[in-house]
PDB file with one MODEL, atoms N, CA, C and O in Angstrom:
MODEL        1
ATOM      1  N   UNK A   1     -14.658   5.049   0.293  1.00  0.00           N
ATOM      2  CA  UNK A   1     -14.754   4.708   1.704  1.00  0.00           C
ATOM      3  C   UNK A   1     -14.441   6.271   2.525  1.00  0.00           C
ATOM      4  O   UNK A   1     -13.773   7.211   2.094  1.00  0.00           O
ATOM      5  N   UNK A   2     -15.022   6.181   3.564  1.00  0.00           N
ATOM      6  CA  UNK A   2     -14.640   7.609   4.587  1.00  0.00           C
ATOM      7  C   UNK A   2     -13.114   7.432   5.059  1.00  0.00           C
ATOM      8  O   UNK A   2     -12.350   6.478   4.915  1.00  0.00           O
ATOM      9  N   UNK A   3     -12.912   8.854   5.755  1.00  0.00           N
ATOM     10  CA  UNK A   3     -11.442   8.456   6.227  1.00  0.00           C
ATOM     11  C   UNK A   3     -10.970   7.898   7.250  1.00  0.00           C
ATOM     12  O   UNK A   3      -9.769   7.700   7.435  1.00  0.00           O
ATOM     13  N   UNK A   4     -12.010   7.545   8.126  1.00  0.00           N
ATOM     14  CA  UNK A   4     -11.409   6.682   8.992  1.00  0.00           C
ATOM     15  C   UNK A   4     -11.097   4.982   8.445  1.00  0.00           C
ATOM     16  O   UNK A   4     -10.272   4.167   8.857  1.00  0.00           O
ATOM     17  N   UNK A   5     -12.324   4.863   7.159  1.00  0.00           N
ATOM     18  CA  UNK A   5     -11.969   3.649   6.783  1.00  0.00           C
ATOM     19  C   UNK A   5     -10.776   3.358   6.195  1.00  0.00           C
ATOM     20  O   UNK A   5     -10.234   2.254   6.244  1.00  0.00           O
ATOM     21  N   UNK A   6     -10.189   4.698   5.425  1.00  0.00           N
ATOM     22  CA  UNK A   6      -8.819   4.483   4.670  1.00  0.00           C
ATOM     23  C   UNK A   6      -7.806   4.331   5.585  1.00  0.00           C
ATOM     24  O   UNK A   6      -6.839   3.665   5.216  1.00  0.00           O
ATOM     25  N   UNK A   7      -7.802   4.947   7.064  1.00  0.00           N
ATOM     26  CA  UNK A   7      -6.711   4.673   7.796  1.00  0.00           C
ATOM     27  C   UNK A   7      -6.855   3.572   7.901  1.00  0.00           C
ATOM     28  O   UNK A   7      -5.990   2.921   7.315  1.00  0.00           O
ATOM     29  N   UNK A   8      -7.799   2.850   8.549  1.00  0.00           N
ATOM     30  CA  UNK A   8      -7.587   1.568   9.060  1.00  0.00           C
ATOM     31  C   UNK A   8      -7.312   0.684   7.809  1.00  0.00           C
ATOM     32  O   UNK A   8      -6.726  -0.372   8.048  1.00  0.00           O
ATOM     33  N   UNK A   9      -7.536   0.862   6.922  1.00  0.00           N
ATOM     34  CA  UNK A   9      -7.423  -0.094   5.690  1.00  0.00           C
ATOM     35  C   UNK A   9      -5.933   0.294   5.375  1.00  0.00           C
ATOM     36  O   UNK A   9      -5.188  -0.678   5.250  1.00  0.00           O
ATOM     37  N   UNK A  10      -5.466   1.305   5.251  1.00  0.00           N
ATOM     38  CA  UNK A  10      -4.277   1.778   5.053  1.00  0.00           C
ATOM     39  C   UNK A  10      -3.155   0.883   5.842  1.00  0.00           C
ATOM     40  O   UNK A  10      -2.220   0.287   5.307  1.00  0.00           O
ATOM     41  N   UNK A  11      -3.512   0.934   7.445  1.00  0.00           N
ATOM     42  CA  UNK A  11      -2.924   0.625   8.436  1.00  0.00           C
ATOM     43  C   UNK A  11      -2.753  -1.026   8.031  1.00  0.00           C
ATOM     44  O   UNK A  11      -1.800  -1.734   7.708  1.00  0.00           O
ATOM     45  N   UNK A  12      -4.035  -1.211   8.207  1.00  0.00           N
ATOM     46  CA  UNK A  12      -3.373  -2.898   7.463  1.00  0.00           C
ATOM     47  C   UNK A  12      -2.755  -3.676   6.679  1.00  0.00           C
ATOM     48  O   UNK A  12      -2.056  -4.675   6.850  1.00  0.00           O
ATOM     49  N   UNK A  13      -3.247  -2.839   5.407  1.00  0.00           N
ATOM     50  CA  UNK A  13      -2.499  -3.256   3.943  1.00  0.00           C
ATOM     51  C   UNK A  13      -1.250  -2.769   4.293  1.00  0.00           C
ATOM     52  O   UNK A  13      -0.397  -3.507   3.800  1.00  0.00           O
ATOM     53  N   UNK A  14      -0.643  -1.644   5.069  1.00  0.00           N
ATOM     54  CA  UNK A  14       1.353  -1.063   5.288  1.00  0.00           C
ATOM     55  C   UNK A  14       1.773  -1.818   5.892  1.00  0.00           C
ATOM     56  O   UNK A  14       2.874  -2.309   5.642  1.00  0.00           O
ATOM     57  N   UNK A  15       0.818  -2.272   7.190  1.00  0.00           N
ATOM     58  CA  UNK A  15       1.346  -3.412   8.100  1.00  0.00           C
ATOM     59  C   UNK A  15       1.738  -4.931   7.230  1.00  0.00           C
ATOM     60  O   UNK A  15       2.882  -5.350   7.404  1.00  0.00           O
ATOM     61  N   UNK A  16       1.001  -5.574   6.502  1.00  0.00           N
ATOM     62  CA  UNK A  16       1.513  -6.549   5.671  1.00  0.00           C
ATOM     63  C   UNK A  16       2.300  -6.703   5.222  1.00  0.00           C
ATOM     64  O   UNK A  16       3.003  -7.709   5.322  1.00  0.00           O
ATOM     65  N   UNK A  17       2.602  -5.163   4.126  1.00  0.00           N
ATOM     66  CA  UNK A  17       3.620  -4.961   3.352  1.00  0.00           C
ATOM     67  C   UNK A  17       4.745  -4.783   3.777  1.00  0.00           C
ATOM     68  O   UNK A  17       5.705  -5.219   3.142  1.00  0.00           O
ATOM     69  N   UNK A  18       4.951  -3.930   5.248  1.00  0.00           N
ATOM     70  CA  UNK A  18       6.231  -3.995   5.828  1.00  0.00           C
ATOM     71  C   UNK A  18       6.386  -5.306   6.209  1.00  0.00           C
ATOM     72  O   UNK A  18       7.592  -5.547   6.258  1.00  0.00           O
ATOM     73  N   UNK A  19       5.704  -6.292   6.510  1.00  0.00           N
ATOM     74  CA  UNK A  19       6.474  -7.652   6.994  1.00  0.00           C
ATOM     75  C   UNK A  19       6.755  -8.272   5.724  1.00  0.00           C
ATOM     76  O   UNK A  19       7.877  -8.778   5.708  1.00  0.00           O
ATOM     77  N   UNK A  20       6.163  -8.386   4.753  1.00  0.00           N
ATOM     78  CA  UNK A  20       6.520  -8.823   3.489  1.00  0.00           C
ATOM     79  C   UNK A  20       7.750  -8.320   3.308  1.00  0.00           C
ATOM     80  O   UNK A  20       8.772  -8.984   3.488  1.00  0.00           O
ATOM     81  N   UNK A  21       7.731  -7.116   2.941  1.00  0.00           N
ATOM     82  CA  UNK A  21       9.139  -6.513   2.352  1.00  0.00           C
ATOM     83  C   UNK A  21      10.432  -6.458   3.658  1.00  0.00           C
ATOM     84  O   UNK A  21      11.608  -6.094   3.623  1.00  0.00           O
ATOM     85  N   UNK A  22       9.531  -7.022   4.797  1.00  0.00           N
ATOM     86  CA  UNK A  22      10.838  -7.154   5.932  1.00  0.00           C
ATOM     87  C   UNK A  22      11.357  -5.376   6.435  1.00  0.00           C
ATOM     88  O   UNK A  22      12.486  -5.222   6.900  1.00  0.00           O
ATOM     89  N   UNK A  23      10.385  -4.134   6.268  1.00  0.00           N
ATOM     90  CA  UNK A  23      10.950  -3.183   6.601  1.00  0.00           C
ATOM     91  C   UNK A  23       9.964  -2.826   7.921  1.00  0.00           C
ATOM     92  O   UNK A  23       9.741  -1.647   8.191  1.00  0.00           O
ATOM     93  N   UNK A  24       9.379  -3.935   8.738  1.00  0.00           N
ATOM     94  CA  UNK A  24       8.687  -3.603   9.877  1.00  0.00           C
ATOM     95  C   UNK A  24       9.175  -2.636  10.977  1.00  0.00           C
ATOM     96  O   UNK A  24       8.694  -1.637  11.512  1.00  0.00           O
ATOM     97  N   UNK A  25      10.222  -3.271  11.088  1.00  0.00           N
ATOM     98  CA  UNK A  25      11.091  -2.563  12.269  1.00  0.00           C
ATOM     99  C   UNK A  25      11.384  -1.315  12.206  1.00  0.00           C
ATOM    100  O   UNK A  25      11.377  -0.678  13.260  1.00  0.00           O
ATOM    101  N   UNK A  26      11.806  -0.472  10.619  1.00  0.00           N
ATOM    102  CA  UNK A  26      12.005   0.666  10.021  1.00  0.00           C
ATOM    103  C   UNK A  26      10.917   1.862  10.433  1.00  0.00           C
ATOM    104  O   UNK A  26      11.137   3.032  10.743  1.00  0.00           O
ATOM    105  N   UNK A  27       9.794   1.210  10.332  1.00  0.00           N
ATOM    106  CA  UNK A  27       8.575   2.238  10.382  1.00  0.00           C
ATOM    107  C   UNK A  27       7.727   1.856  11.596  1.00  0.00           C
ATOM    108  O   UNK A  27       7.903   0.818  12.234  1.00  0.00           O
ATOM    109  N   UNK A  28       6.738   2.827  11.882  1.00  0.00           N
ATOM    110  CA  UNK A  28       5.897   2.817  13.318  1.00  0.00           C
ATOM    111  C   UNK A  28       4.376   2.716  12.344  1.00  0.00           C
ATOM    112  O   UNK A  28       4.136   2.632  11.139  1.00  0.00           O
ATOM    113  N   UNK A  29       3.712   2.764  13.351  1.00  0.00           N
ATOM    114  CA  UNK A  29       2.319   2.795  12.932  1.00  0.00           C
ATOM    115  C   UNK A  29       1.670   3.967  11.472  1.00  0.00           C
ATOM    116  O   UNK A  29       1.181   3.642  10.391  1.00  0.00           O
ATOM    117  N   UNK A  30       1.949   5.392  12.071  1.00  0.00           N
ATOM    118  CA  UNK A  30       2.140   6.260  10.791  1.00  0.00           C
ATOM    119  C   UNK A  30       2.844   6.080   9.686  1.00  0.00           C
ATOM    120  O   UNK A  30       2.512   6.583   8.612  1.00  0.00           O
ATOM    121  N   UNK A  31       4.060   5.218   9.875  1.00  0.00           N
ATOM    122  CA  UNK A  31       4.651   4.698   8.638  1.00  0.00           C
ATOM    123  C   UNK A  31       3.676   3.817   7.655  1.00  0.00           C
ATOM    124  O   UNK A  31       3.546   4.084   6.461  1.00  0.00           O
ATOM    125  N   UNK A  32       3.090   2.863   8.233  1.00  0.00           N
ATOM    126  CA  UNK A  32       2.095   2.113   7.803  1.00  0.00           C
ATOM    127  C   UNK A  32       0.907   2.392   7.245  1.00  0.00           C
ATOM    128  O   UNK A  32       0.280   2.016   6.255  1.00  0.00           O
ATOM    129  N   UNK A  33       0.772   3.070   8.043  1.00  0.00           N
ATOM    130  CA  UNK A  33      -0.807   4.152   7.463  1.00  0.00           C
ATOM    131  C   UNK A  33      -0.520   4.777   6.275  1.00  0.00           C
ATOM    132  O   UNK A  33      -1.323   4.626   5.354  1.00  0.00           O
ATOM    133  N   UNK A  34       0.505   5.478   6.099  1.00  0.00           N
ATOM    134  CA  UNK A  34       0.816   6.032   5.000  1.00  0.00           C
ATOM    135  C   UNK A  34       1.150   4.750   3.695  1.00  0.00           C
ATOM    136  O   UNK A  34       0.518   4.514   2.666  1.00  0.00           O
ATOM    137  N   UNK A  35       2.263   4.170   4.198  1.00  0.00           N
ATOM    138  CA  UNK A  35       2.435   3.145   3.191  1.00  0.00           C
ATOM    139  C   UNK A  35       1.024   2.284   2.749  1.00  0.00           C
ATOM    140  O   UNK A  35       0.853   2.294   1.529  1.00  0.00           O
ATOM    141  N   UNK A  36       0.428   1.859   3.192  1.00  0.00           N
ATOM    142  CA  UNK A  36      -1.015   1.742   2.902  1.00  0.00           C
ATOM    143  C   UNK A  36      -1.903   2.431   2.144  1.00  0.00           C
ATOM    144  O   UNK A  36      -2.351   2.041   1.066  1.00  0.00           O
ATOM    145  N   UNK A  37      -2.162   3.442   2.684  1.00  0.00           N
ATOM    146  CA  UNK A  37      -3.420   4.381   1.528  1.00  0.00           C
ATOM    147  C   UNK A  37      -1.976   4.602   0.362  1.00  0.00           C
ATOM    148  O   UNK A  37      -2.386   4.172  -0.716  1.00  0.00           O
ATOM    149  N   UNK A  38      -0.603   5.059   0.203  1.00  0.00           N
ATOM    150  CA  UNK A  38      -0.169   5.302  -0.936  1.00  0.00           C
ATOM    151  C   UNK A  38      -0.198   4.029  -1.908  1.00  0.00           C
ATOM    152  O   UNK A  38      -0.222   4.126  -3.135  1.00  0.00           O
ATOM    153  N   UNK A  39      -0.193   2.889  -1.237  1.00  0.00           N
ATOM    154  CA  UNK A  39      -0.029   1.831  -1.823  1.00  0.00           C
ATOM    155  C   UNK A  39      -1.419   1.616  -2.636  1.00  0.00           C
ATOM    156  O   UNK A  39      -1.598   1.327  -3.819  1.00  0.00           O
ATOM    157  N   UNK A  40      -2.226   1.832  -1.710  1.00  0.00           N
ATOM    158  CA  UNK A  40      -4.329   1.690  -2.530  1.00  0.00           C
ATOM    159  C   UNK A  40      -4.127   2.535  -3.807  1.00  0.00           C
ATOM    160  O   UNK A  40      -4.484   2.115  -4.907  1.00  0.00           O
ATOM    161  N   UNK A  41      -3.446   3.942  -3.598  1.00  0.00           N
ATOM    162  CA  UNK A  41      -3.541   4.854  -4.493  1.00  0.00           C
ATOM    163  C   UNK A  41      -2.808   4.105  -5.971  1.00  0.00           C
ATOM    164  O   UNK A  41      -3.469   3.788  -6.959  1.00  0.00           O
ATOM    165  N   UNK A  42      -1.194   3.911  -5.820  1.00  0.00           N
ATOM    166  CA  UNK A  42      -0.832   2.791  -6.689  1.00  0.00           C
ATOM    167  C   UNK A  42      -1.391   1.792  -7.546  1.00  0.00           C
ATOM    168  O   UNK A  42      -1.433   1.645  -8.768  1.00  0.00           O
ATOM    169  N   UNK A  43      -1.893   1.018  -6.362  1.00  0.00           N
ATOM    170  CA  UNK A  43      -2.259  -0.293  -6.948  1.00  0.00           C
ATOM    171  C   UNK A  43      -3.436   0.433  -7.660  1.00  0.00           C
ATOM    172  O   UNK A  43      -3.374   0.183  -8.864  1.00  0.00           O
ATOM    173  N   UNK A  44      -4.268   1.074  -7.419  1.00  0.00           N
ATOM    174  CA  UNK A  44      -5.704   1.190  -8.184  1.00  0.00           C
ATOM    175  C   UNK A  44      -4.978   1.657  -9.446  1.00  0.00           C
ATOM    176  O   UNK A  44      -5.303   1.109 -10.499  1.00  0.00           O
ATOM    177  N   UNK A  45      -3.858   2.779  -9.473  1.00  0.00           N
ATOM    178  CA  UNK A  45      -3.732   3.580 -10.478  1.00  0.00           C
ATOM    179  C   UNK A  45      -3.145   2.413 -11.709  1.00  0.00           C
ATOM    180  O   UNK A  45      -3.655   2.574 -12.818  1.00  0.00           O
ATOM    181  N   UNK A  46      -2.205   1.361 -11.593  1.00  0.00           N
ATOM    182  CA  UNK A  46      -2.060   0.524 -12.096  1.00  0.00           C
ATOM    183  C   UNK A  46      -3.059  -0.329 -12.695  1.00  0.00           C
ATOM    184  O   UNK A  46      -3.055  -0.723 -13.862  1.00  0.00           O
ATOM    185  N   UNK A  47      -4.106  -0.639 -11.604  1.00  0.00           N
ATOM    186  CA  UNK A  47      -5.028  -1.646 -11.948  1.00  0.00           C
ATOM    187  C   UNK A  47      -6.220  -1.238 -12.858  1.00  0.00           C
ATOM    188  O   UNK A  47      -7.014  -1.964 -13.456  1.00  0.00           O
ATOM    189  N   UNK A  48      -6.117   0.375 -12.794  1.00  0.00           N
ATOM    190  CA  UNK A  48      -7.313   1.026 -13.922  1.00  0.00           C
ATOM    191  C   UNK A  48      -6.188   0.968 -15.259  1.00  0.00           C
ATOM    192  O   UNK A  48      -6.569   0.877 -16.426  1.00  0.00           O
ATOM    193  N   UNK A  49      -5.018   1.025 -14.925  1.00  0.00           N
ATOM    194  CA  UNK A  49      -4.285   1.237 -16.316  1.00  0.00           C
ATOM    195  C   UNK A  49      -4.568  -0.500 -16.857  1.00  0.00           C
ATOM    196  O   UNK A  49      -4.687  -0.589 -18.079  1.00  0.00           O
ATOM    197  N   UNK A  50      -4.623  -1.141 -16.484  1.00  0.00           N
ATOM    198  CA  UNK A  50      -4.868  -2.609 -17.117  1.00  0.00           C
ATOM    199  C   UNK A  50      -6.464  -2.876 -17.292  1.00  0.00           C
ATOM    200  O   UNK A  50      -6.839  -3.933 -17.801  1.00  0.00           O
ATOM    201  N   UNK A  51      -7.273  -2.019 -16.915  1.00  0.00           N
ATOM    202  CA  UNK A  51      -8.446  -2.016 -17.180  1.00  0.00           C
ATOM    203  C   UNK A  51      -9.229  -2.897 -16.659  1.00  0.00           C
ATOM    204  O   UNK A  51     -10.146  -3.471 -17.247  1.00  0.00           O
ATOM    205  N   UNK A  52      -8.818  -3.078 -15.252  1.00  0.00           N
ATOM    206  CA  UNK A  52      -9.434  -3.574 -13.892  1.00  0.00           C
ATOM    207  C   UNK A  52      -9.788  -2.657 -12.899  1.00  0.00           C
ATOM    208  O   UNK A  52      -9.088  -1.648 -12.817  1.00  0.00           O
ATOM    209  N   UNK A  53     -10.889  -2.815 -11.991  1.00  0.00           N
ATOM    210  CA  UNK A  53     -11.062  -1.835 -11.182  1.00  0.00           C
ATOM    211  C   UNK A  53     -10.277  -1.688 -10.116  1.00  0.00           C
ATOM    212  O   UNK A  53      -9.919  -2.728  -9.562  1.00  0.00           O
ATOM    213  N   UNK A  54      -9.929  -0.709  -9.701  1.00  0.00           N
ATOM    214  CA  UNK A  54      -8.970  -0.327  -8.404  1.00  0.00           C
ATOM    215  C   UNK A  54      -9.535  -0.458  -6.881  1.00  0.00           C
ATOM    216  O   UNK A  54     -10.301  -1.299  -6.410  1.00  0.00           O
ATOM    217  N   UNK A  55      -9.039   0.411  -6.406  1.00  0.00           N
ATOM    218  CA  UNK A  55      -9.720   0.210  -4.858  1.00  0.00           C
ATOM    219  C   UNK A  55     -10.803   0.916  -4.342  1.00  0.00           C
ATOM    220  O   UNK A  55     -10.917   2.080  -3.961  1.00  0.00           O
ATOM    221  N   UNK A  56     -11.581  -0.031  -4.408  1.00  0.00           N
ATOM    222  CA  UNK A  56     -13.272   0.984  -4.090  1.00  0.00           C
ATOM    223  C   UNK A  56     -13.903   0.397  -2.553  1.00  0.00           C
ATOM    224  O   UNK A  56     -14.608   1.004  -1.747  1.00  0.00           O
ATOM    225  N   UNK A  57     -13.548  -0.532  -2.511  1.00  0.00           N
ATOM    226  CA  UNK A  57     -14.483  -0.950  -1.089  1.00  0.00           C
ATOM    227  C   UNK A  57     -13.226  -1.608  -0.171  1.00  0.00           C
ATOM    228  O   UNK A  57     -12.025  -1.698  -0.425  1.00  0.00           O
ATOM    229  N   UNK A  58     -13.734  -1.880   0.586  1.00  0.00           N
ATOM    230  CA  UNK A  58     -13.154  -2.862   2.043  1.00  0.00           C
ATOM    231  C   UNK A  58     -13.624  -4.179   1.738  1.00  0.00           C
ATOM    232  O   UNK A  58     -14.749  -4.601   2.009  1.00  0.00           O
ATOM    233  N   UNK A  59     -12.520  -4.936   1.043  1.00  0.00           N
ATOM    234  CA  UNK A  59     -12.826  -6.125   0.371  1.00  0.00           C
ATOM    235  C   UNK A  59     -11.393  -6.820   0.118  1.00  0.00           C
ATOM    236  O   UNK A  59     -10.349  -6.168   0.111  1.00  0.00           O
ATOM    237  N   UNK A  60     -11.453  -8.205  -0.087  1.00  0.00           N
ATOM    238  CA  UNK A  60     -10.385  -8.939  -0.295  1.00  0.00           C
ATOM    239  C   UNK A  60      -9.728  -8.328  -1.744  1.00  0.00           C
ATOM    240  O   UNK A  60      -8.540  -8.018  -1.658  1.00  0.00           O
ATOM    241  N   UNK A  61     -10.149  -8.197  -2.591  1.00  0.00           N
ATOM    242  CA  UNK A  61      -9.922  -7.828  -3.975  1.00  0.00           C
ATOM    243  C   UNK A  61      -8.922  -6.511  -3.540  1.00  0.00           C
ATOM    244  O   UNK A  61      -7.700  -6.612  -3.649  1.00  0.00           O
ATOM    245  N   UNK A  62      -9.563  -5.282  -3.042  1.00  0.00           N
ATOM    246  CA  UNK A  62      -8.959  -4.143  -2.834  1.00  0.00           C
ATOM    247  C   UNK A  62      -7.849  -4.238  -2.012  1.00  0.00           C
ATOM    248  O   UNK A  62      -6.883  -3.497  -2.195  1.00  0.00           O
ATOM    249  N   UNK A  63      -7.878  -5.227  -0.952  1.00  0.00           N
ATOM    250  CA  UNK A  63      -7.049  -5.048  -0.217  1.00  0.00           C
ATOM    251  C   UNK A  63      -5.577  -6.135  -1.239  1.00  0.00           C
ATOM    252  O   UNK A  63      -4.454  -5.696  -0.989  1.00  0.00           O
ATOM    253  N   UNK A  64      -5.586  -7.002  -1.941  1.00  0.00           N
ATOM    254  CA  UNK A  64      -4.606  -7.400  -2.385  1.00  0.00           C
ATOM    255  C   UNK A  64      -4.343  -6.479  -3.537  1.00  0.00           C
ATOM    256  O   UNK A  64      -3.242  -6.879  -3.916  1.00  0.00           O
ATOM    257  N   UNK A  65      -4.658  -5.557  -4.272  1.00  0.00           N
ATOM    258  CA  UNK A  65      -4.626  -4.703  -5.121  1.00  0.00           C
ATOM    259  C   UNK A  65      -3.992  -3.324  -4.305  1.00  0.00           C
ATOM    260  O   UNK A  65      -3.141  -2.654  -4.889  1.00  0.00           O
ATOM    261  N   UNK A  66      -4.437  -2.947  -2.960  1.00  0.00           N
ATOM    262  CA  UNK A  66      -3.529  -2.204  -2.127  1.00  0.00           C
ATOM    263  C   UNK A  66      -2.072  -2.795  -1.894  1.00  0.00           C
ATOM    264  O   UNK A  66      -1.115  -2.026  -1.976  1.00  0.00           O
ATOM    265  N   UNK A  67      -1.926  -3.795  -1.679  1.00  0.00           N
ATOM    266  CA  UNK A  67      -0.933  -4.904  -1.165  1.00  0.00           C
ATOM    267  C   UNK A  67      -0.056  -4.671  -2.382  1.00  0.00           C
ATOM    268  O   UNK A  67       1.012  -4.104  -2.152  1.00  0.00           O
ATOM    269  N   UNK A  68      -0.311  -4.998  -3.589  1.00  0.00           N
ATOM    270  CA  UNK A  68       0.562  -4.672  -4.693  1.00  0.00           C
ATOM    271  C   UNK A  68       1.175  -3.391  -4.672  1.00  0.00           C
ATOM    272  O   UNK A  68       2.351  -3.250  -5.008  1.00  0.00           O
ATOM    273  N   UNK A  69       0.605  -2.641  -4.375  1.00  0.00           N
ATOM    274  CA  UNK A  69       0.848  -1.050  -4.669  1.00  0.00           C
ATOM    275  C   UNK A  69       1.564  -0.678  -3.466  1.00  0.00           C
ATOM    276  O   UNK A  69       2.164   0.394  -3.537  1.00  0.00           O
ATOM    277  N   UNK A  70       1.625  -1.211  -2.562  1.00  0.00           N
ATOM    278  CA  UNK A  70       2.148  -0.922  -1.142  1.00  0.00           C
ATOM    279  C   UNK A  70       3.782  -1.542  -1.654  1.00  0.00           C
ATOM    280  O   UNK A  70       4.747  -0.795  -1.815  1.00  0.00           O
ATOM    281  N   UNK A  71       3.817  -3.015  -1.850  1.00  0.00           N
ATOM    282  CA  UNK A  71       5.144  -3.287  -2.619  1.00  0.00           C
ATOM    283  C   UNK A  71       5.613  -2.773  -3.385  1.00  0.00           C
ATOM    284  O   UNK A  71       6.842  -2.763  -3.305  1.00  0.00           O
ATOM    285  N   UNK A  72       5.164  -2.251  -4.237  1.00  0.00           N
ATOM    286  CA  UNK A  72       5.632  -1.798  -5.088  1.00  0.00           C
ATOM    287  C   UNK A  72       6.447  -0.257  -4.748  1.00  0.00           C
ATOM    288  O   UNK A  72       7.553   0.121  -5.133  1.00  0.00           O
ATOM    289  N   UNK A  73       5.564   0.351  -3.990  1.00  0.00           N
ATOM    290  CA  UNK A  73       6.103   1.684  -3.385  1.00  0.00           C
ATOM    291  C   UNK A  73       7.526   1.684  -2.850  1.00  0.00           C
ATOM    292  O   UNK A  73       8.433   2.507  -2.971  1.00  0.00           O
ATOM    293  N   UNK A  74       7.423   0.047  -1.973  1.00  0.00           N
ATOM    294  CA  UNK A  74       8.498  -0.132  -1.082  1.00  0.00           C
ATOM    295  C   UNK A  74       9.936  -0.378  -1.748  1.00  0.00           C
ATOM    296  O   UNK A  74      11.002   0.099  -1.358  1.00  0.00           O
ATOM    297  N   UNK A  75       9.686  -1.388  -3.042  1.00  0.00           N
ATOM    298  CA  UNK A  75      10.591  -1.664  -3.937  1.00  0.00           C
ATOM    299  C   UNK A  75      11.330  -0.448  -4.569  1.00  0.00           C
ATOM    300  O   UNK A  75      12.556  -0.418  -4.680  1.00  0.00           O
ATOM    301  N   UNK A  76      10.571   0.471  -4.944  1.00  0.00           N
ATOM    302  CA  UNK A  76      10.948   2.015  -5.674  1.00  0.00           C
ATOM    303  C   UNK A  76      11.579   2.951  -4.579  1.00  0.00           C
ATOM    304  O   UNK A  76      12.407   3.767  -4.985  1.00  0.00           O
ATOM    305  N   UNK A  77      11.300   2.928  -3.323  1.00  0.00           N
ATOM    306  CA  UNK A  77      11.804   3.627  -2.329  1.00  0.00           C
ATOM    307  C   UNK A  77      13.198   2.898  -2.399  1.00  0.00           C
ATOM    308  O   UNK A  77      14.208   3.570  -2.603  1.00  0.00           O
ATOM    309  N   UNK A  78      13.268   1.569  -2.237  1.00  0.00           N
ATOM    310  CA  UNK A  78      14.772   1.105  -2.041  1.00  0.00           C
ATOM    311  C   UNK A  78      15.842   1.373  -3.200  1.00  0.00           C
ATOM    312  O   UNK A  78      17.024   1.688  -3.062  1.00  0.00           O
ATOM    313  N   UNK A  79      15.083   1.155  -4.435  1.00  0.00           N
ATOM    314  CA  UNK A  79      16.261   1.605  -5.522  1.00  0.00           C
ATOM    315  C   UNK A  79      16.345   3.155  -5.268  1.00  0.00           C
ATOM    316  O   UNK A  79      17.323   3.752  -5.717  1.00  0.00           O
ATOM    317  N   UNK A  80      15.638   3.655  -4.761  1.00  0.00           N
ATOM    318  CA  UNK A  80      15.745   5.723  -4.778  1.00  0.00           C
ATOM    319  C   UNK A  80      17.412   5.755  -3.933  1.00  0.00           C
ATOM    320  O   UNK A  80      18.497   6.236  -4.263  1.00  0.00           O
ATOM    321  N   UNK A  81      16.721   4.648  -2.190  1.00  0.00           N
ATOM    322  CA  UNK A  81      17.545   4.728  -1.708  1.00  0.00           C
ATOM    323  C   UNK A  81      18.958   4.458  -1.923  1.00  0.00           C
ATOM    324  O   UNK A  81      19.847   5.285  -1.724  1.00  0.00           O
ATOM    325  N   UNK A  82      19.155   3.092  -2.399  1.00  0.00           N
ATOM    326  CA  UNK A  82      20.237   2.412  -2.550  1.00  0.00           C
ATOM    327  C   UNK A  82      21.002   3.503  -3.821  1.00  0.00           C
ATOM    328  O   UNK A  82      22.163   3.561  -3.415  1.00  0.00           O
ATOM    329  N   UNK A  83      20.951   4.126  -4.753  1.00  0.00           N
ATOM    330  CA  UNK A  83      21.387   5.478  -5.585  1.00  0.00           C
ATOM    331  C   UNK A  83      21.930   6.494  -4.702  1.00  0.00           C
ATOM    332  O   UNK A  83      23.127   6.733  -4.864  1.00  0.00           O
ATOM    333  N   UNK A  84      21.468   6.980  -4.030  1.00  0.00           N
ATOM    334  CA  UNK A  84      21.675   7.781  -3.443  1.00  0.00           C
ATOM    335  C   UNK A  84      22.587   7.766  -2.456  1.00  0.00           C
ATOM    336  O   UNK A  84      22.785   8.779  -1.784  1.00  0.00           O
TER     337      UNK A  84
ENDMDL
END
């Protein structure tokens, strides 16, 4: 995907993940984009470990994989924040 599509994709995934995890008030648009892109990388890595394709196109499968990754990123960051 091109850089512009990664930004749009990241914004959509990050926004939905922040709504699901109830962190929408804590982060802005840049946080949503960053969360979505990192979530896509994490979700793709996990799916590759399971023998499935990761995020490779702008489609529903990639959106779900990235969303799962973003939810995992938020969960892990909450766990680290609660310990500190």
